[in-house]
N, CA, C and O of each residue as an XYZ file, in Angstrom:
424
protein
N      28.085      5.378    120.825
C      26.976      4.468    120.509
C      26.494      3.779    121.833
O      27.276      3.556    122.757
N      25.301      3.489    121.871
C      24.651      2.865    123.071
C      25.150      1.415    123.176
O      25.232      0.650    122.216
N      25.464      1.132    124.397
C      25.816     -0.255    124.720
C      24.667     -0.974    125.314
O      24.066     -0.499    126.278
N      24.327     -2.151    124.750
C      23.127     -2.929    125.112
C      23.628     -4.190    125.664
O      24.444     -4.853    125.022
N      23.150     -4.610    126.935
C      23.572     -5.767    127.602
C      22.496     -6.854    127.485
O      21.300     -6.580    127.586
N      22.972     -8.144    127.261
C      22.065     -9.282    127.194
C      22.736    -10.350    128.056
O      23.957    -10.437    128.194
N      21.823    -11.168    128.631
C      22.269    -12.336    129.315
C      21.889    -13.567    128.574
O      20.711    -13.742    128.263
N      22.808    -14.429    128.271
C      22.591    -15.619    127.509
C      22.848    -16.876    128.374
O      23.731    -16.852    129.231
N      22.123    -17.925    128.170
C      22.229    -19.167    128.894
C      21.981    -20.366    128.017
O      21.525    -20.205    126.885
N      22.261    -21.553    128.487
C      22.011    -22.792    127.755
C      22.827    -22.759    126.446
O      24.013    -22.428    126.467
N      22.213    -23.090    125.345
C      22.983    -23.143    124.108
C      23.330    -21.793    123.458
O      24.123    -21.730    122.519
N      22.735    -20.740    123.965
C      22.931    -19.429    123.402
C      24.135    -18.730    123.965
O      24.399    -17.580    123.614
N      24.862    -19.379    124.815
C      26.052    -18.691    125.484
C      27.332    -18.971    124.801
O      28.400    -18.735    125.367
N      27.271    -19.483    123.561
C      28.381    -19.774    122.747
C      29.080    -18.465    122.238
O      28.540    -17.754    121.391
N      30.238    -18.191    122.757
C      30.923    -16.839    122.456
C      31.248    -16.723    120.999
O      31.228    -15.609    120.476
N      31.545    -17.784    120.309
C      31.849    -17.735    118.907
C      30.623    -17.277    118.061
O      30.766    -16.558    117.072
N      29.461    -17.708    118.476
C      28.214    -17.316    117.860
C      27.936    -15.873    118.159
O      27.591    -15.110    117.256
N      28.080    -15.473    119.414
C      27.860    -14.106    119.883
C      28.758    -13.122    119.246
O      28.330    -11.995    118.996
N      29.936    -13.453    118.974
C      30.937    -12.540    118.217
C      30.476    -12.344    116.807
O      30.863    -11.361    116.176
N      29.675    -13.221    116.283
C      29.116    -12.984    114.932
C      28.119    -11.836    114.890
O      27.950    -11.168    113.870
N      27.469    -11.629    116.020
C      26.575    -10.434    116.158
C      27.396     -9.175    116.262
O      27.076     -8.154    115.654
N      28.439     -9.254    117.024
C      29.239     -7.987    117.234
C      30.703     -8.438    117.590
O      30.985     -8.784    118.737
N      31.593     -8.425    116.606
C      32.948     -8.938    116.846
C      33.662     -8.202    118.033
O      34.579     -8.745    118.650
N      33.201     -6.934    118.331
C      33.859     -6.171    119.460
C      33.097     -6.244    120.768
O      33.354     -5.479    121.697
N      32.119     -7.209    120.831
C      31.327     -7.328    122.068
C      32.239     -7.699    123.241
O      33.256     -8.376    123.094
N      31.800     -7.198    124.459
C      32.459     -7.525    125.669
C      31.593     -8.530    126.347
O      30.368     -8.411    126.317
N      32.208     -9.554    126.982
C      31.387    -10.626    127.699
C      32.030    -10.944    128.994
O      33.234    -10.767    129.180
N      31.188    -11.435    129.924
C      31.616    -11.788    131.206
C      30.710    -12.890    131.774
O      29.502    -12.801    131.555
N      31.185    -13.910    132.477
C      30.433    -14.871    133.101
C      29.576    -14.251    134.142
O      29.981    -13.256    134.743
N      28.374    -14.796    134.402
C      27.509    -14.265    135.442
C      26.384    -15.321    135.677
O      26.293    -16.380    135.056
N      25.554    -14.896    136.641
C      24.378    -15.740    136.905
C      23.158    -14.846    137.220
O      23.269    -13.673    137.577
N      22.014    -15.479    137.064
C      20.738    -14.869    137.473
C      19.970    -15.790    138.280
O      20.320    -16.963    138.417
N      18.860    -15.268    138.860
C      17.883    -16.142    139.544
C      16.722    -16.445    138.630
O      16.247    -15.561    137.918
N      16.255    -17.680    138.636
C      15.118    -18.046    137.861
C      14.297    -19.088    138.648
O      14.781    -19.617    139.649
N      13.130    -19.371    138.232
C      12.315    -20.451    138.937
C      12.811    -21.776    138.544
O      12.946    -22.662    139.388
N      13.087    -21.954    137.307
C      13.574    -23.262    136.840
C      14.109    -23.187    135.405
O      13.612    -22.423    134.577
N      15.135    -23.999    135.136
C      15.750    -24.210    133.835
C      15.751    -25.678    133.514
O      16.327    -26.472    134.258
N      15.152    -26.041    132.482
C      15.263    -27.475    131.963
C      16.577    -27.586    131.179
O      16.745    -27.000    130.110
N      17.502    -28.366    131.761
C      18.841    -28.507    131.099
C      18.760    -29.157    129.727
O      19.651    -28.915    128.913
N      17.778    -29.945    129.423
C      17.684    -30.680    128.167
C      17.037    -29.708    127.136
O      17.610    -29.540    126.059
N      15.942    -29.100    127.394
C      15.221    -28.278    126.422
C      15.678    -26.891    126.412
O      15.515    -26.230    125.386
N      16.263    -26.349    127.499
C      16.676    -24.978    127.605
C      15.531    -24.059    128.025
O      15.762    -22.853    128.117
N      14.330    -24.531    128.284
C      13.293    -23.691    128.680
C      13.509    -23.133    130.071
O      13.863    -23.864    130.996
N      13.293    -21.815    130.216
C      13.531    -21.118    131.369
C      12.171    -20.552    131.863
O      11.372    -20.037    131.082
N      11.943    -20.671    133.207
C      10.780    -20.119    133.795
C      11.322    -19.032    134.775
O      12.071    -19.321    135.708
N      10.905    -17.779    134.508
C      11.350    -16.665    135.411
C      10.860    -16.865    136.890
O       9.802    -17.431    137.163
N      11.676    -16.379    137.760
C      11.416    -16.553    139.197
C      12.669    -16.245    139.974
O      13.573    -15.559    139.496
N      12.706    -16.781    141.216
C      13.876    -16.465    142.066
C      14.292    -17.598    142.955
O      14.651    -17.337    144.103
N      14.274    -18.806    142.532
C      14.546    -19.992    143.391
C      15.886    -20.685    143.029
O      16.439    -21.405    143.860
N      16.409    -20.476    141.807
C      17.474    -21.264    141.344
C      18.540    -20.408    140.555
O      18.165    -19.612    139.695
N      19.845    -20.579    140.851
C      20.849    -19.856    140.084
C      21.029    -20.439    138.729
O      21.108    -21.661    138.598
N      21.101    -19.599    137.677
C      21.321    -20.006    136.351
C      22.589    -19.346    135.907
O      22.681    -18.120    135.972
N      23.557    -20.074    135.466
C      24.912    -19.549    135.066
C      24.770    -19.274    133.545
O      24.035    -19.966    132.840
N      25.471    -18.279    133.086
C      25.554    -17.922    131.731
C      26.561    -16.878    131.456
O      27.563    -16.801    132.168
N      26.355    -16.043    130.440
C      27.242    -14.979    130.041
C      26.526    -13.705    129.730
O      25.530    -13.687    129.007
N      27.055    -12.609    130.298
C      26.413    -11.309    130.031
C      27.302    -10.666    128.918
O      28.527    -10.599    129.019
N      26.599    -10.205    127.862
C      27.348     -9.670    126.677
C      26.926     -8.264    126.452
O      25.728     -7.979    126.427
N      27.927     -7.303    126.274
C      27.628     -5.960    125.981
C      27.872     -5.743    124.466
O      29.005     -5.859    123.998
N      26.816     -5.434    123.717
C      26.900     -5.175    122.275
C      27.020     -3.711    122.034
O      26.531     -2.910    122.831
N      27.628     -3.349    121.004
C      27.800     -1.944    120.519
C      27.030     -1.681    119.250
O      27.501     -0.986    118.350
N      25.826     -2.251    119.188
C      24.998     -2.096    117.988
C      23.621     -1.689    118.396
O      23.284     -1.814    119.574
N      22.769     -1.189    117.460
C      21.412     -0.843    117.787
C      20.579     -2.130    118.103
O      20.843     -3.212    117.579
N      19.571     -1.949    118.982
C      18.753     -3.025    119.450
C      18.087     -3.820    118.290
O      18.025     -5.046    118.375
N      17.615     -3.201    117.272
C      16.956     -3.907    116.156
C      17.934     -4.782    115.472
O      17.577     -5.900    115.100
N      19.176     -4.349    115.274
C      20.227     -5.194    114.635
C      20.540     -6.384    115.448
O      20.669     -7.496    114.936
N      20.668     -6.151    116.760
C      20.987     -7.249    117.740
C      19.903     -8.335    117.628
O      20.179     -9.516    117.419
N      18.670     -7.869    117.779
C      17.436     -8.793    117.802
C      17.442     -9.609    116.478
O      17.227    -10.820    116.535
N      17.675     -9.010    115.316
C      17.702     -9.669    114.054
C      18.714    -10.766    114.087
O      18.404    -11.898    113.715
N      19.930    -10.473    114.522
C      21.022    -11.492    114.589
C      20.797    -12.560    115.630
O      21.174    -13.715    115.433
N      20.164    -12.172    116.779
C      19.843    -13.219    117.788
C      18.872    -14.116    117.162
O      19.012    -15.327    117.335
N      17.838    -13.640    116.408
C      16.795    -14.439    115.748
C      17.471    -15.467    114.874
O      17.110    -16.643    114.914
N      18.512    -15.023    114.032
C      19.172    -15.891    113.208
C      19.971    -16.988    113.923
O      20.088    -18.117    113.447
N      20.539    -16.589    115.141
C      21.281    -17.472    115.942
C      20.400    -18.532    116.595
O      20.781    -19.699    116.686
N      19.243    -18.123    117.039
C      18.226    -19.039    117.712
C      17.827    -20.117    116.704
O      17.639    -21.266    117.104
N      17.691    -19.799    115.425
C      17.329    -20.757    114.421
C      18.381    -21.913    114.286
O      18.062    -23.047    113.932
N      19.695    -21.524    114.606
C      20.793    -22.463    114.458
C      20.787    -23.407    115.712
O      21.131    -24.582    115.584
N      20.419    -22.926    116.855
C      20.485    -23.665    118.054
C      19.036    -23.849    118.654
O      18.841    -23.713    119.862
N      18.044    -24.158    117.783
C      16.627    -24.086    118.111
C      16.377    -24.933    119.429
O      16.966    -25.988    119.666
N      15.540    -24.413    120.164
C      15.000    -25.191    121.293
C      13.748    -25.943    120.795
O      12.891    -25.383    120.112
N      13.684    -27.179    121.151
C      12.703    -28.120    120.627
C      11.302    -27.544    120.853
O      10.983    -27.069    121.943
N      10.475    -27.594    119.813
C       8.967    -27.270    119.926
C       8.769    -25.884    120.436
O       7.721    -25.623    121.026
N       9.724    -24.931    120.255
C       9.528    -23.585    120.730
C       9.530    -22.627    119.563
O      10.533    -22.549    118.854
N       8.429    -21.872    119.318
C       8.387    -20.942    118.183
C       8.232    -19.486    118.565
O       8.326    -18.587    117.729
N       7.973    -19.256    119.959
C       7.823    -17.931    120.364
C       8.735    -17.736    121.558
O       8.923    -18.662    122.347
N       9.297    -16.570    121.704
C      10.319    -16.222    122.725
C       9.751    -14.958    123.374
O       8.971    -14.222    122.771
N      10.173    -14.730    124.640
C       9.903    -13.441    125.372
C      11.223    -12.697    125.595
O      12.302    -13.270    125.749
N      11.051    -11.427    125.598
C      12.231    -10.511    125.878
C      11.844     -9.795    127.198
O      10.732     -9.274    127.290
N      12.686     -9.757    128.169
C      12.474     -8.951    129.323
C      13.898     -8.611    129.919
O      14.924     -8.853    129.283
N      13.904     -8.052    131.140
C      15.142     -7.644    131.732
C      15.296     -8.484    133.000
O      14.328     -8.859    133.663
N      16.573     -8.758    133.300
C      16.920     -9.479    134.538
C      18.071     -8.852    135.205
O      18.799     -8.108    134.548
N      18.308     -9.084    136.463
C      19.509     -8.646    137.205
C      20.570     -9.732    137.105
O      20.365    -10.865    137.541
N      21.734     -9.357    136.509
C      22.776    -10.376    136.380
C      23.923    -10.028    137.382
O      24.343     -8.875    137.468
N      24.401    -11.013    138.109
C      25.409    -10.807    139.027
C      26.793    -11.335    138.345
O      26.919    -12.503    137.977
N      27.732    -10.435    138.225
C      28.984    -10.743    137.615
C      30.128    -10.523    138.690
O      29.953     -9.735    139.619
N      31.266    -11.218    138.543
C      32.273    -11.087    139.523
C      32.895     -9.627    139.538
O      33.133     -9.083    140.616
N      33.145     -9.021    138.373
C      33.775     -7.738    138.294
C      32.821     -6.547    138.372
O      33.220     -5.509    138.901
N      31.602     -6.633    137.883
C      30.701     -5.566    137.801
C      29.585     -5.544    138.728
O      28.751     -4.639    138.712
N      29.549     -6.565    139.571
C      28.366     -6.662    140.539
C      27.128     -6.998    139.889
O      27.109     -7.869    139.020
N      26.054     -6.354    140.252
C      24.778     -6.593    139.716
C      24.399     -5.542    138.645
O      24.445     -4.338    138.895
N      24.037     -6.018    137.487
C      23.789     -5.186    136.290
C      22.468     -5.613    135.716
O      22.159     -6.805    135.736
N      21.634     -4.658    135.181
C      20.481     -5.094    134.467
C      20.798     -5.400    133.025
O      21.589     -4.688    132.407
N      20.207     -6.436    132.472
C      20.435     -6.867    131.166
C      19.171     -7.452    130.543
O      18.247     -7.845    131.256
N      19.134     -7.507    129.244
C      18.015     -8.138    128.552
C      18.199     -9.641    128.568
O      19.317    -10.151    128.627
N      17.044    -10.357    128.514
C      17.172    -11.836    128.415
C      16.077    -12.373    127.439
O      14.947    -11.884    127.461
N      16.376    -13.259    126.686
C      15.346    -13.896    125.773
C      15.192    -15.255    126.276
O      16.174    -15.963    126.499
N      13.906    -15.672    126.476
C      13.561    -17.027    127.037
C      12.337    -17.523    126.309
O      11.854    -18.620    126.590
């Protein structure tokens, strides 16, 4: 099965919630570069001037299943006044695996 990597930050890096998506997921702490992260609202602006810590998770499920589960998770930890999210890829630096490409939702 295909392994799909995601990077989560702010309220979405809760491992207990992520294990509800895939109990057998693998996770590792990591960081990315971004322009800015508002610590209160969780809003992230893509860029390359600030390190953002989070967790990189490898899921063993199809992308459509992962996205449905993430959508349910987002409704639990909703970011104030945000109804649309973007999906893109980022480079995640992890201690054991070095730099790896992963999806991010912001």
